[in-house]
Legacy VTK file of the C-alpha trace (Angstrom):
# vtk DataFile Version 3.0
C-alpha trace
ASCII
DATASET POLYDATA
POINTS 198 float
11.114 -30.285 -9.797
11.268 -27.396 -12.270
12.858 -25.153 -9.623
15.587 -27.720 -8.975
16.317 -28.006 -12.692
16.458 -24.195 -12.964
18.873 -23.971 -10.026
21.166 -26.695 -11.392
21.130 -25.063 -14.829
22.073 -21.671 -13.386
24.856 -23.096 -11.199
26.353 -24.847 -14.231
26.028 -21.594 -16.192
27.793 -19.562 -13.476
30.650 -22.078 -13.276
31.097 -22.046 -17.052
30.804 -18.220 -17.088
33.575 -17.911 -14.513
35.746 -20.406 -16.377
35.254 -18.806 -19.803
35.942 -15.260 -18.573
39.019 -16.313 -16.634
37.701 -14.738 -13.465
39.652 -17.137 -11.227
42.896 -16.116 -12.949
42.198 -12.388 -12.428
41.583 -12.837 -8.692
38.729 -12.362 -6.287
38.736 -8.561 -6.477
38.010 -8.669 -10.195
35.328 -11.285 -9.540
33.537 -9.074 -7.000
33.776 -6.019 -9.275
32.344 -7.849 -12.307
28.670 -6.812 -12.402
27.664 -9.601 -14.768
29.044 -12.195 -12.347
27.193 -10.503 -9.462
23.987 -10.602 -11.532
24.297 -14.334 -12.184
25.196 -14.974 -8.546
22.049 -13.068 -7.471
20.069 -15.220 -9.906
21.423 -18.380 -8.230
20.633 -16.966 -4.785
17.072 -16.073 -5.834
16.552 -19.535 -7.317
17.807 -21.094 -4.077
15.450 -18.914 -2.013
12.562 -19.875 -4.280
13.381 -23.553 -3.876
14.056 -23.559 -0.128
12.140 -20.635 1.408
9.051 -19.646 -0.614
7.824 -19.785 -4.183
7.296 -16.017 -4.191
11.010 -15.525 -4.882
10.577 -17.076 -8.321
8.614 -13.998 -9.397
11.795 -11.928 -9.004
13.353 -14.006 -11.766
10.994 -12.321 -14.261
13.345 -9.338 -14.175
15.711 -11.511 -16.192
13.606 -10.554 -19.230
14.788 -6.965 -18.826
18.399 -8.117 -18.792
17.982 -10.316 -21.870
15.713 -8.081 -24.006
17.563 -5.047 -25.353
14.428 -2.911 -25.851
13.318 -3.338 -22.233
16.865 -2.670 -21.069
16.896 0.607 -23.042
13.598 1.623 -21.402
15.098 1.089 -17.960
18.246 3.007 -18.954
16.170 5.936 -20.238
14.384 6.205 -16.898
17.497 5.819 -14.777
19.561 8.167 -16.951
16.988 10.938 -16.425
16.320 9.929 -12.831
17.321 13.280 -11.347
14.901 15.257 -13.516
12.112 12.756 -12.790
12.723 13.063 -9.039
12.742 16.865 -9.254
9.443 16.759 -11.168
7.944 14.570 -8.416
9.263 17.046 -5.820
7.568 19.904 -7.685
4.309 17.928 -7.673
4.620 17.397 -3.900
5.210 21.117 -3.364
2.100 21.981 -5.404
0.003 19.446 -3.502
1.295 20.875 -0.210
0.426 24.435 -1.279
-3.087 23.395 -2.308
-3.447 21.590 1.026
-2.614 24.819 2.864
-5.133 26.768 0.752
-7.729 24.066 1.378
-7.048 24.138 5.117
-7.258 27.916 5.392
-10.088 28.689 2.965
-12.003 25.522 2.054
-11.981 23.623 5.343
-15.769 23.254 5.468
-16.008 22.142 1.836
-13.867 19.030 2.280
-16.716 16.632 3.028
-16.361 12.955 2.142
-19.069 10.341 2.013
-18.187 7.399 4.207
-19.665 4.013 4.885
-20.713 3.616 8.524
-18.906 1.030 10.578
-20.869 -2.045 11.535
-21.647 -2.109 15.243
-19.519 -4.460 17.285
-21.293 -7.195 19.206
-21.739 -6.337 22.857
-19.596 -7.902 25.558
-20.920 -11.097 27.113
-23.156 -10.402 30.079
-22.128 -11.519 33.520
-24.455 -13.707 35.605
-25.219 -10.743 37.890
-26.345 -8.655 34.899
-28.532 -11.506 33.641
-30.145 -11.867 37.095
-30.811 -8.118 37.185
-32.453 -8.169 33.752
-34.610 -11.175 34.756
-35.776 -9.415 37.919
-36.721 -6.319 35.922
-38.731 -8.324 33.429
-40.572 -10.155 36.224
-41.578 -6.761 37.706
-42.966 -5.683 34.338
-40.461 -2.827 34.081
-38.043 -2.547 31.167
-34.571 -2.047 32.605
-32.941 -1.858 29.224
-33.442 0.936 26.800
-32.954 -1.223 23.725
-35.618 0.590 21.737
-34.180 4.001 22.597
-30.607 2.939 21.864
-31.681 1.318 18.586
-33.442 4.511 17.522
-30.378 6.571 18.437
-28.117 4.251 16.461
-30.365 4.526 13.401
-30.332 8.335 13.634
-26.543 8.372 13.964
-26.142 6.069 10.978
-28.310 8.311 8.822
-26.585 11.493 9.989
-23.026 10.184 9.764
-22.879 9.226 6.110
-20.331 11.984 5.485
-17.477 13.423 7.491
-15.114 16.366 7.306
-11.747 15.537 5.821
-9.796 18.732 6.477
-10.012 19.555 10.176
-6.217 19.635 10.575
-3.474 20.503 8.116
-2.234 16.908 8.208
-5.723 15.645 7.311
-5.806 18.112 4.406
-2.427 16.965 3.115
-3.398 13.294 3.329
-6.787 13.922 1.676
-5.313 15.956 -1.164
-2.510 13.430 -1.715
-4.837 10.450 -1.550
-7.911 11.643 -3.435
-6.389 14.431 -5.489
-3.934 12.150 -7.231
-6.217 9.112 -7.583
-9.563 10.596 -8.586
-10.333 11.501 -12.179
-11.603 14.940 -11.195
-8.856 15.539 -8.671
-9.695 17.133 -5.335
-12.925 18.471 -6.831
-14.473 15.039 -6.328
-13.953 15.357 -2.567
-15.174 18.946 -2.199
-18.788 19.636 -1.231
-21.158 20.031 -4.179
-22.279 23.641 -4.739
-25.924 24.468 -4.032
-28.241 24.913 -7.002
LINES 1 199
198 0 1 2 3 4 5 6 7 8 9 10 11 12 13 14 15 16 17 18 19 20 21 22 23 24 25 26 27 28 29 30 31 32 33 34 35 36 37 38 39 40 41 42 43 44 45 46 47 48 49 50 51 52 53 54 55 56 57 58 59 60 61 62 63 64 65 66 67 68 69 70 71 72 73 74 75 76 77 78 79 80 81 82 83 84 85 86 87 88 89 90 91 92 93 94 95 96 97 98 99 100 101 102 103 104 105 106 107 108 109 110 111 112 113 114 115 116 117 118 119 120 121 122 123 124 125 126 127 128 129 130 131 132 133 134 135 136 137 138 139 140 141 142 143 144 145 146 147 148 149 150 151 152 153 154 155 156 157 158 159 160 161 162 163 164 165 166 167 168 169 170 171 172 173 174 175 176 177 178 179 180 181 182 183 184 185 186 187 188 189 190 191 192 193 194 195 196 197
């Protein structure tokens, strides 16, 4: 209901906008080149998509606040005006991360140890009737054909031993680890490196 009202309101606004600016008199080329008209047309299209396709498209309409509020519009202009210097700064950061990844790969490969949570074991495949008959015949003989106790003990040992894994065995792994944990962690890559002995 509210989406339909919003769409009707915007269509009426676009028609009155075109009529007041005399866009039809200037021709279609001037209409296509007018960025304000394109903006309002995109607003109508987004409202139509929100009404007909999915409600998620209505969230895009929140960007209208940036267009209407002068302070927010100036913030966007300040970022886009200095966009080249911001991109070059990000490129410099990527170069530094790449260089540290190379140093980590060559010199600190064994110190990149991350604690991991072990994967839960997958349930075994369903047993065929022949396998079930074999297991029944073994149990009737008094012999254990399955090594469930041995395999369970091995799994427990593996789970205890594999609570950490190396994160820098290849240069690509080093780059991904440094990019992922170095930029997100509070202590940088130092949080991933092995703790020094006391």
